[in-house]
C-alpha positions as a Markdown table, in Angstrom:
| # | Residue | x | y | z |
|---|---|---|---|---|
| 1 | Met | 59.1 | -6.1 | 120.4 |
| 2 | Ala | 60.8 | -9.2 | 121.7 |
| 3 | Thr | 63.6 | -10.6 | 119.7 |
| 4 | Lys | 63.3 | -14.1 | 118.4 |
| 5 | Ile | 65.3 | -16.5 | 120.5 |
| 6 | Lys | 67.5 | -18.9 | 118.7 |
| 7 | Ile | 68.0 | -22.1 | 120.6 |
| 8 | Met | 71.2 | -24.1 | 120.3 |
| 9 | Lys | 70.5 | -27.5 | 118.8 |
| 10 | Arg | 71.0 | -30.3 | 121.4 |
| 11 | Leu | 74.1 | -32.2 | 120.7 |
| 12 | Thr | 74.2 | -35.9 | 121.1 |
| 13 | Ile | 76.8 | -38.0 | 122.8 |
| 14 | Ile | 79.8 | -38.2 | 120.5 |
| 15 | Ala | 79.2 | -35.0 | 118.7 |
| 16 | Leu | 81.3 | -32.9 | 116.3 |
| 17 | Ala | 84.8 | -32.1 | 117.3 |
| 18 | Phe | 86.1 | -28.6 | 117.2 |
| 19 | Thr | 89.5 | -27.1 | 117.2 |
| 20 | Phe | 91.1 | -23.8 | 118.1 |
| 21 | Ser | 94.7 | -22.4 | 118.1 |
| 22 | Tyr | 96.9 | -20.1 | 120.1 |
| 23 | Gly | 99.9 | -18.6 | 118.3 |
| 24 | Thr | 101.6 | -21.4 | 116.5 |
| 25 | Ala | 100.4 | -24.7 | 114.9 |
| 26 | Gln | 101.8 | -26.8 | 117.7 |
| 27 | Asp | 99.7 | -24.8 | 120.2 |
| 28 | Thr | 96.6 | -26.6 | 119.2 |
| 29 | Leu | 94.1 | -28.2 | 121.6 |
| 30 | Ser | 91.1 | -30.0 | 120.1 |
| 31 | Phe | 88.0 | -31.1 | 121.9 |
| 32 | Glu | 85.1 | -33.5 | 121.3 |
| 33 | Thr | 81.8 | -32.5 | 122.7 |
| 34 | Val | 80.4 | -35.2 | 125.0 |
| 35 | Val | 77.1 | -33.5 | 125.6 |
| 36 | Gln | 75.6 | -30.0 | 125.4 |
| 37 | Trp | 72.0 | -29.1 | 126.4 |
| 38 | Asp | 69.7 | -26.4 | 125.1 |
| 39 | Ala | 70.2 | -22.9 | 126.4 |
| 40 | Asn | 69.1 | -19.5 | 125.2 |
| 41 | Pro | 71.7 | -17.3 | 123.4 |
| 42 | Val | 74.5 | -15.7 | 125.4 |
| 43 | Glu | 73.6 | -12.3 | 126.8 |
| 44 | Ser | 75.6 | -9.5 | 128.4 |
| 45 | Gln | 75.0 | -8.3 | 131.9 |
| 46 | Gly | 76.7 | -5.1 | 130.9 |
| 47 | Asn | 78.1 | -2.8 | 133.6 |
| 48 | Thr | 76.2 | -4.5 | 136.4 |
| 49 | Gly | 77.0 | -6.9 | 139.3 |
| 50 | Thr | 74.1 | -9.1 | 138.4 |
| 51 | Cys | 75.9 | -12.1 | 137.0 |
| 52 | Trp | 73.9 | -14.2 | 139.6 |
| 53 | Ser | 70.6 | -13.2 | 138.0 |
| 54 | Phe | 71.8 | -13.8 | 134.4 |
| 55 | Ser | 73.3 | -17.2 | 135.2 |
| 56 | Ala | 70.3 | -18.4 | 137.3 |
| 57 | Ala | 67.8 | -17.1 | 134.7 |
| 58 | Ser | 69.7 | -18.9 | 132.0 |
| 59 | Phe | 69.7 | -22.0 | 134.1 |
| 60 | Leu | 65.9 | -21.7 | 134.6 |
| 61 | Glu | 65.4 | -21.2 | 130.9 |
| 62 | Ser | 67.2 | -24.5 | 130.3 |
| 63 | Glu | 65.2 | -26.1 | 133.0 |
| 64 | Leu | 61.9 | -25.1 | 131.3 |
| 65 | Ile | 63.1 | -26.5 | 128.0 |
| 66 | Arg | 64.2 | -29.7 | 129.8 |
| 67 | Met | 60.7 | -30.0 | 131.5 |
| 68 | Gly | 58.9 | -29.5 | 128.2 |
| 69 | Lys | 57.6 | -26.0 | 129.2 |
| 70 | Gly | 58.8 | -24.4 | 126.0 |
| 71 | Thr | 61.3 | -21.6 | 125.3 |
| 72 | His | 61.1 | -18.4 | 127.3 |
| 73 | Asn | 63.4 | -15.4 | 127.7 |
| 74 | Leu | 63.1 | -14.6 | 131.4 |
| 75 | Ser | 63.8 | -11.1 | 132.7 |
| 76 | Glu | 67.0 | -11.0 | 134.7 |
| 77 | Ile | 66.5 | -7.4 | 135.7 |
| 78 | Phe | 63.0 | -7.9 | 137.0 |
| 79 | Ile | 64.5 | -10.3 | 139.6 |
| 80 | Ala | 67.4 | -8.0 | 140.3 |
| 81 | Arg | 64.9 | -5.2 | 141.0 |
| 82 | Gln | 63.1 | -7.4 | 143.5 |
| 83 | Val | 66.3 | -8.6 | 145.1 |
| 84 | Tyr | 67.5 | -5.0 | 145.5 |
| 85 | Ile | 64.3 | -4.5 | 147.6 |
| 86 | Asn | 65.1 | -7.6 | 149.8 |
| 87 | Lys | 68.7 | -6.5 | 150.3 |
| 88 | Ala | 67.5 | -3.0 | 151.3 |
| 89 | Glu | 65.2 | -4.5 | 154.0 |
| 90 | Asn | 68.1 | -6.7 | 155.3 |
| 91 | Tyr | 70.5 | -3.8 | 155.2 |
| 92 | Val | 68.3 | -1.4 | 157.1 |
| 93 | Arg | 67.2 | -4.0 | 159.7 |
| 94 | Arg | 70.9 | -4.7 | 160.4 |
| 95 | His | 71.6 | -1.0 | 160.7 |
| 96 | Gly | 74.0 | -1.1 | 157.8 |
| 97 | Lys | 76.2 | -3.8 | 159.4 |
| 98 | Thr | 76.0 | -6.2 | 156.5 |
| 99 | Gln | 76.6 | -6.7 | 152.8 |
| 100 | Phe | 74.9 | -4.3 | 150.4 |
| 101 | Gly | 75.5 | -4.0 | 146.7 |
| 102 | Glu | 74.7 | -5.7 | 143.4 |
| 103 | Gly | 76.1 | -9.2 | 144.2 |
| 104 | Ser | 73.9 | -12.1 | 145.2 |
| 105 | Leu | 73.7 | -15.9 | 144.6 |
| 106 | Gly | 71.7 | -18.2 | 142.5 |
| 107 | His | 69.3 | -19.2 | 145.3 |
| 108 | Asp | 68.4 | -15.5 | 145.7 |
| 109 | Leu | 66.8 | -15.6 | 142.3 |
| 110 | Leu | 64.9 | -18.7 | 143.2 |
| 111 | Asn | 63.7 | -17.2 | 146.5 |
| 112 | Ala | 62.6 | -14.0 | 144.6 |
| 113 | Val | 60.6 | -16.1 | 142.1 |
| 114 | Asp | 58.8 | -17.7 | 145.1 |
| 115 | Met | 58.1 | -14.3 | 146.6 |
| 116 | Tyr | 57.3 | -12.2 | 143.6 |
| 117 | Gly | 57.1 | -14.5 | 140.5 |
| 118 | Ile | 58.8 | -13.7 | 137.3 |
| 119 | Val | 58.1 | -12.1 | 133.9 |
| 120 | Pro | 59.3 | -12.4 | 130.3 |
| 121 | Asn | 62.1 | -10.1 | 129.2 |
| 122 | Glu | 59.8 | -8.5 | 126.7 |
| 123 | Val | 57.6 | -7.3 | 129.6 |
| 124 | Phe | 60.4 | -5.9 | 131.7 |
| 125 | Asn | 63.9 | -5.5 | 130.3 |
| 126 | Gly | 65.1 | -2.9 | 132.8 |
| 127 | Leu | 66.4 | -0.5 | 130.1 |
| 128 | Gln | 64.9 | 3.0 | 130.7 |
| 129 | Met | 67.2 | 5.0 | 128.3 |
| 130 | Asp | 67.9 | 4.6 | 124.6 |
| 131 | Thr | 70.5 | 1.8 | 125.1 |
| 132 | Glu | 70.8 | -1.9 | 124.7 |
| 133 | Lys | 73.4 | -2.3 | 127.5 |
| 134 | His | 72.7 | -2.5 | 131.2 |
| 135 | Asn | 74.5 | -0.1 | 133.4 |
| 136 | His | 73.7 | 0.0 | 137.1 |
| 137 | Ala | 76.8 | 1.9 | 138.3 |
| 138 | Glu | 74.9 | 5.1 | 139.0 |
| 139 | Leu | 71.9 | 3.3 | 140.4 |
| 140 | Ala | 74.0 | 1.1 | 142.8 |
| 141 | Ser | 75.7 | 4.2 | 144.2 |
| 142 | Ile | 72.5 | 6.1 | 144.7 |
| 143 | Leu | 70.7 | 3.1 | 146.4 |
| 144 | Glu | 73.5 | 2.6 | 148.9 |
| 145 | Gly | 73.8 | 6.3 | 149.6 |
| 146 | Phe | 70.1 | 6.6 | 150.1 |
| 147 | Leu | 70.1 | 3.7 | 152.6 |
| 148 | Lys | 73.1 | 5.0 | 154.5 |
| 149 | Ala | 71.3 | 8.4 | 154.9 |
| 150 | Ile | 68.2 | 6.6 | 156.2 |
| 151 | Ile | 70.2 | 4.6 | 158.7 |
| 152 | Ala | 72.2 | 7.7 | 159.8 |
| 153 | Asn | 69.0 | 9.7 | 160.4 |
| 154 | Lys | 69.2 | 11.4 | 163.8 |
| 155 | Gly | 65.6 | 12.6 | 163.8 |
| 156 | Gly | 64.2 | 9.6 | 165.6 |
| 157 | Lys | 62.4 | 6.4 | 164.6 |
| 158 | Leu | 62.3 | 5.3 | 161.0 |
| 159 | Thr | 59.0 | 5.7 | 159.2 |
| 160 | Pro | 57.7 | 3.4 | 156.4 |
| 161 | Met | 58.3 | 6.3 | 153.9 |
| 162 | Trp | 61.8 | 5.2 | 153.2 |
| 163 | Arg | 60.5 | 2.2 | 151.3 |
| 164 | Asn | 58.4 | 4.4 | 149.0 |
| 165 | Gly | 61.4 | 6.5 | 148.3 |
| 166 | Tyr | 63.6 | 3.5 | 147.6 |
| 167 | Ser | 61.0 | 1.9 | 145.3 |
| 168 | Ala | 60.7 | 5.2 | 143.4 |
| 169 | Leu | 64.4 | 5.1 | 142.6 |
| 170 | Leu | 64.1 | 1.6 | 141.2 |
| 171 | Asn | 61.1 | 2.8 | 139.1 |
| 172 | Val | 63.1 | 5.6 | 137.6 |
| 173 | Tyr | 66.2 | 3.6 | 136.8 |
| 174 | Leu | 64.7 | 0.1 | 136.0 |
| 175 | Gly | 61.0 | 0.6 | 135.4 |
| 176 | Glu | 57.8 | 0.2 | 137.4 |
| 177 | Tyr | 56.7 | -3.2 | 138.7 |
| 178 | Pro | 54.5 | -5.0 | 136.1 |
| 179 | His | 51.5 | -6.0 | 138.1 |
| 180 | Asn | 49.7 | -7.4 | 135.1 |
| 181 | Phe | 50.8 | -8.2 | 131.6 |
| 182 | Ile | 49.8 | -10.0 | 128.4 |
| 183 | Tyr | 52.1 | -12.8 | 127.1 |
| 184 | Asn | 51.3 | -15.2 | 124.3 |
| 185 | Lys | 47.8 | -13.7 | 124.2 |
| 186 | Lys | 47.2 | -14.6 | 127.9 |
| 187 | Ser | 46.9 | -12.4 | 130.9 |
| 188 | Tyr | 49.3 | -13.0 | 133.9 |
| 189 | Thr | 50.6 | -11.6 | 137.0 |
| 190 | Pro | 54.3 | -12.3 | 137.8 |
| 191 | Lys | 53.2 | -14.9 | 140.4 |
| 192 | Ser | 50.7 | -16.6 | 138.1 |
| 193 | Phe | 53.3 | -16.8 | 135.3 |
| 194 | Ala | 55.8 | -18.5 | 137.6 |
| 195 | Glu | 53.2 | -20.9 | 138.8 |
| 196 | Glu | 52.2 | -21.8 | 135.3 |
| 197 | Leu | 55.8 | -22.5 | 134.4 |
| 198 | Gly | 56.1 | -24.7 | 137.5 |
| 199 | Leu | 59.1 | -22.8 | 139.0 |
| 200 | Ser | 59.7 | -23.3 | 142.7 |
| 201 | Ser | 62.8 | -23.1 | 144.9 |
| 202 | Lys | 61.8 | -26.4 | 146.7 |
| 203 | Asn | 63.0 | -28.4 | 143.6 |
| 204 | Tyr | 66.6 | -27.1 | 143.8 |
| 205 | Ile | 69.6 | -27.5 | 146.1 |
| 206 | Thr | 73.1 | -26.0 | 146.3 |
| 207 | Leu | 76.1 | -28.2 | 146.8 |
| 208 | Thr | 79.5 | -27.1 | 148.1 |
| 209 | Ser | 82.6 | -28.9 | 149.5 |
| 210 | Tyr | 84.6 | -27.7 | 152.5 |
| 211 | Thr | 86.1 | -29.3 | 155.6 |
| 212 | His | 85.3 | -26.6 | 158.1 |
| 213 | Gln | 81.8 | -28.0 | 158.3 |
| 214 | Pro | 80.7 | -31.7 | 158.6 |
| 215 | Phe | 80.1 | -33.5 | 155.4 |
| 216 | Tyr | 76.4 | -34.4 | 154.6 |
| 217 | Thr | 75.0 | -31.5 | 156.6 |
| 218 | Asn | 73.7 | -28.2 | 155.3 |
| 219 | Phe | 75.0 | -24.9 | 156.6 |
| 220 | Val | 75.3 | -21.2 | 155.9 |
| 221 | Leu | 78.4 | -20.7 | 153.8 |
| 222 | Asp | 80.4 | -17.8 | 154.9 |
| 223 | Ile | 80.9 | -15.7 | 151.7 |
| 224 | Pro | 80.1 | -12.0 | 151.4 |
| 225 | Asp | 77.4 | -12.4 | 148.8 |
| 226 | Asn | 75.4 | -14.9 | 150.9 |
| 227 | Trp | 73.7 | -11.9 | 152.6 |
| 228 | Asp | 70.4 | -13.9 | 152.9 |
| 229 | Asn | 72.1 | -16.7 | 154.8 |
| 230 | Gly | 71.3 | -19.4 | 152.2 |
| 231 | Arg | 72.1 | -22.9 | 153.2 |
| 232 | Phe | 74.5 | -25.2 | 151.3 |
| 233 | Tyr | 74.7 | -29.0 | 151.3 |
| 234 | Asn | 78.3 | -30.1 | 152.1 |
| 235 | Val | 79.7 | -33.1 | 150.2 |
| 236 | Gln | 83.2 | -34.4 | 149.5 |
| 237 | Leu | 85.0 | -32.9 | 146.6 |
| 238 | Asp | 85.0 | -36.1 | 144.4 |
| 239 | Glu | 81.3 | -36.4 | 145.0 |
| 240 | Met | 80.7 | -32.8 | 143.9 |
| 241 | Ile | 82.6 | -33.5 | 140.7 |
| 242 | Glu | 80.9 | -36.8 | 140.0 |
| 243 | Thr | 77.5 | -35.2 | 140.7 |
| 244 | Ala | 78.1 | -32.4 | 138.3 |
| 245 | Lys | 79.2 | -34.8 | 135.5 |
| 246 | Lys | 76.3 | -37.2 | 136.2 |
| 247 | Ala | 73.8 | -34.3 | 136.1 |
| 248 | Leu | 75.1 | -33.1 | 132.7 |
| 249 | Lys | 75.1 | -36.6 | 131.2 |
| 250 | Asp | 71.5 | -37.1 | 132.5 |
| 251 | Gly | 70.2 | -34.0 | 130.8 |
| 252 | Phe | 70.5 | -31.4 | 133.6 |
| 253 | Thr | 72.4 | -28.2 | 133.6 |
| 254 | Leu | 73.9 | -26.3 | 136.6 |
| 255 | Asp | 74.3 | -22.8 | 138.0 |
| 256 | Trp | 78.0 | -22.4 | 138.9 |
| 257 | Asp | 79.5 | -20.0 | 141.5 |
| 258 | Ala | 83.3 | -19.8 | 141.1 |
| 259 | Asp | 86.4 | -17.7 | 141.4 |
| 260 | Val | 87.5 | -16.2 | 138.0 |
| 261 | Ser | 90.1 | -13.7 | 139.2 |
| 262 | Asn | 93.2 | -15.8 | 138.9 |
| 263 | Asn | 95.5 | -16.2 | 135.9 |
| 264 | Gly | 94.0 | -19.5 | 134.8 |
| 265 | Phe | 90.6 | -18.0 | 133.7 |
| 266 | Asn | 90.7 | -16.5 | 130.3 |
| 267 | Ser | 87.3 | -15.5 | 128.9 |
| 268 | Arg | 88.9 | -13.8 | 125.9 |
| 269 | Glu | 90.3 | -17.1 | 124.7 |
| 270 | Gly | 87.4 | -19.2 | 126.1 |
| 271 | Ile | 89.4 | -21.5 | 128.4 |
| 272 | Ala | 90.2 | -21.9 | 132.1 |
| 273 | Ile | 92.9 | -24.2 | 133.5 |
| 274 | Glu | 94.5 | -24.6 | 137.0 |
| 275 | Ser | 98.1 | -23.8 | 136.0 |
| 276 | Pro | 100.9 | -24.4 | 138.5 |
| 277 | Glu | 101.8 | -21.5 | 140.8 |
| 278 | Gly | 104.3 | -19.1 | 139.3 |
| 279 | Glu | 103.5 | -20.2 | 135.7 |
| 280 | Lys | 101.5 | -18.1 | 133.3 |
| 281 | Pro | 98.5 | -19.8 | 131.7 |
| 282 | Asn | 99.6 | -22.2 | 128.9 |
| 283 | Phe | 96.7 | -23.3 | 126.8 |
| 284 | Ile | 98.2 | -26.1 | 124.9 |
| 285 | Thr | 98.0 | -29.9 | 125.0 |
| 286 | Thr | 101.1 | -30.2 | 127.2 |
| 287 | Ala | 99.8 | -27.7 | 129.8 |
| 288 | Lys | 100.4 | -29.0 | 133.3 |
| 289 | Glu | 97.8 | -28.5 | 136.0 |
| 290 | Lys | 97.8 | -28.7 | 139.8 |
| 291 | Val | 96.6 | -31.9 | 141.4 |
| 292 | Val | 93.8 | -30.3 | 143.5 |
| 293 | Thr | 93.1 | -32.0 | 146.9 |
| 294 | Gln | 90.3 | -31.4 | 149.4 |
| 295 | Glu | 92.9 | -29.9 | 151.8 |
| 296 | Met | 94.3 | -27.6 | 149.2 |
| 297 | Arg | 90.9 | -26.4 | 148.3 |
| 298 | Gln | 90.1 | -25.6 | 152.0 |
| 299 | Glu | 93.4 | -23.8 | 152.4 |
| 300 | Tyr | 92.7 | -21.5 | 149.4 |
| 301 | Tyr | 89.2 | -20.8 | 150.7 |
| 302 | Asp | 90.5 | -19.9 | 154.2 |
| 303 | Asn | 93.4 | -17.7 | 153.0 |
| 304 | Tyr | 91.2 | -15.7 | 150.5 |
| 305 | Thr | 93.0 | -17.1 | 147.4 |
| 306 | Val | 89.6 | -18.4 | 146.2 |
| 307 | Gly | 86.4 | -16.4 | 146.6 |
| 308 | Asp | 83.0 | -16.1 | 145.0 |
| 309 | Asp | 83.7 | -13.8 | 142.0 |
| 310 | His | 81.2 | -14.8 | 139.4 |
| 311 | Leu | 78.3 | -17.0 | 138.5 |
| 312 | Met | 77.8 | -18.8 | 135.2 |
| 313 | His | 75.7 | -21.5 | 133.6 |
| 314 | Ile | 77.2 | -24.9 | 132.9 |
| 315 | Val | 75.5 | -26.4 | 129.8 |
| 316 | Gly | 77.7 | -29.3 | 128.8 |
| 317 | Leu | 80.9 | -31.5 | 128.9 |
| 318 | Ala | 83.7 | -31.9 | 126.4 |
| 319 | Lys | 86.7 | -34.2 | 126.2 |
| 320 | Gly | 90.1 | -32.7 | 125.3 |
| 321 | Val | 92.7 | -34.4 | 123.1 |
| 322 | Asp | 94.8 | -34.2 | 126.2 |
| 323 | Gly | 92.4 | -36.7 | 127.8 |
| 324 | Lys | 91.0 | -34.3 | 130.3 |
| 325 | Asp | 87.3 | -33.4 | 130.9 |
| 326 | Tyr | 86.2 | -29.8 | 130.4 |
| 327 | Phe | 82.9 | -28.2 | 131.4 |
| 328 | Ile | 81.2 | -26.1 | 128.8 |
| 329 | Val | 80.2 | -22.9 | 130.6 |
| 330 | Lys | 77.9 | -20.2 | 129.3 |
| 331 | Asn | 79.1 | -16.8 | 130.5 |
| 332 | Ser | 77.2 | -13.5 | 130.6 |
| 333 | Trp | 79.9 | -11.2 | 129.2 |
| 334 | Gly | 78.5 | -11.1 | 125.7 |
| 335 | Asp | 78.9 | -13.4 | 122.7 |
| 336 | Asp | 82.1 | -11.9 | 121.3 |
| 337 | Arg | 84.6 | -13.8 | 123.5 |
| 338 | Gly | 86.1 | -17.3 | 123.1 |
| 339 | Leu | 85.9 | -19.9 | 120.4 |
| 340 | Glu | 84.3 | -19.2 | 117.1 |
| 341 | Lys | 81.9 | -22.1 | 117.5 |
| 342 | Phe | 81.2 | -21.3 | 121.2 |
| 343 | Lys | 81.3 | -17.5 | 121.4 |
| 344 | Gly | 80.5 | -16.4 | 124.9 |
| 345 | His | 81.4 | -19.7 | 126.5 |
| 346 | Val | 84.4 | -20.9 | 128.5 |
| 347 | Leu | 85.8 | -24.4 | 128.5 |
| 348 | Val | 86.7 | -25.1 | 132.2 |
| 349 | Ser | 89.1 | -27.9 | 133.0 |
| 350 | Glu | 88.2 | -30.4 | 135.8 |
| 351 | Ala | 91.2 | -29.2 | 137.8 |
| 352 | Tyr | 90.1 | -25.6 | 137.6 |
| 353 | Phe | 86.6 | -26.6 | 138.6 |
| 354 | Arg | 87.9 | -28.6 | 141.6 |
| 355 | Met | 89.9 | -25.7 | 142.9 |
| 356 | Asn | 87.7 | -22.7 | 142.1 |
| 357 | Thr | 84.1 | -23.9 | 142.5 |
| 358 | Ile | 82.3 | -22.3 | 145.4 |
| 359 | Ser | 79.1 | -24.1 | 144.8 |
| 360 | Val | 76.7 | -25.6 | 142.2 |
| 361 | Leu | 73.0 | -25.2 | 142.1 |
| 362 | Leu | 71.0 | -27.9 | 140.4 |
| 363 | His | 67.7 | -29.8 | 140.4 |
| 364 | Lys | 67.5 | -32.2 | 143.3 |
| 365 | Asn | 66.5 | -35.0 | 140.9 |
| 366 | Ala | 70.0 | -34.8 | 139.3 |
| 367 | Leu | 71.5 | -36.3 | 142.5 |
| 368 | Ser | 72.2 | -40.0 | 142.7 |
| 369 | Lys | 70.0 | -42.1 | 145.0 |
| 370 | Glu | 73.0 | -42.7 | 147.3 |
| 371 | Leu | 73.8 | -39.0 | 147.7 |
| 372 | Lys | 70.1 | -38.1 | 148.3 |
| 373 | Glu | 70.1 | -40.7 | 151.2 |
| 374 | Lys | 73.3 | -39.2 | 152.7 |
| 375 | Leu | 71.9 | -35.7 | 152.5 |
| 376 | Lys | 68.4 | -36.8 | 153.6 |
| 377 | Ile | 66.8 | -35.3 | 150.6 |
| 378 | Asn | 63.4 | -36.6 | 149.3 |
């Protein structure tokens, strides 16, 4: 039985303020919500590397609400299952000389929806054992070991049988592909369900901001999880920030790829700031942050200080009493972290966003007319 989804009430501009404390009374930072848009409740990706699927599925769920398509709990693991197949094909064709594992990017979910469709979570939840928590540790090891054995086969040419064996492993651990299903008393295939919802990758773009490629072009961003050679539109850093804020104020949400491995990101407390080097995170109103430039951002990308660690769903904006803007970010590490009012969310400072954002995926209609013209997007 599907659990009933509780939708967070849309908050209007100038909404309720909320406060949280760290340690002593003077260590208090209060916020006023500027805007927050509807999203399904926070979920946990469990022991998996499928944050990309959880964040992008949450993003599409909010897109469906925004487009008046209703509330749906989409299956993250159905898409992960199909992307595992795509990654296997890529890995074998490249003789194992490429990335394989659980990691991917938001556009991989959109491409998989185009290819395979999508299903509700109640149709395919990917849980084969008596558990409510996803765990792909054993599966990931077996899949990679299986493919390495296939590639290392010295018996001659590959046969198509390896695909059957690989799919059988996915069936055992995640469940068999749901060719047909009933949802809301109507019969669907995964493809027909996606078509009825109006989901298509052609409506979405991914923005990034780096100087090693010309601005206002699209290029294949060199990060390990971009195994499918997805293309990114390159804009100036200030334009990326302005676009993200404009999108949120106009009713859109964003899928966010970022680095969360440095000291400034604290999901337990529910906040992320870009603290000066050598200083421990200091989550108070007087906390100083780096002034992040385009050049600094490029340097940190080039020297591996910043990489693509994690994908999350940006659902709103808040204003701190310190005068700074903060992005309200829905995480996929469960709903027991962070602020009492926003469990499972992280408030991300603009400085942290400037330094640690790899890319943002959003609906192309969220872009300004001027930026569309620069990028030659219709």
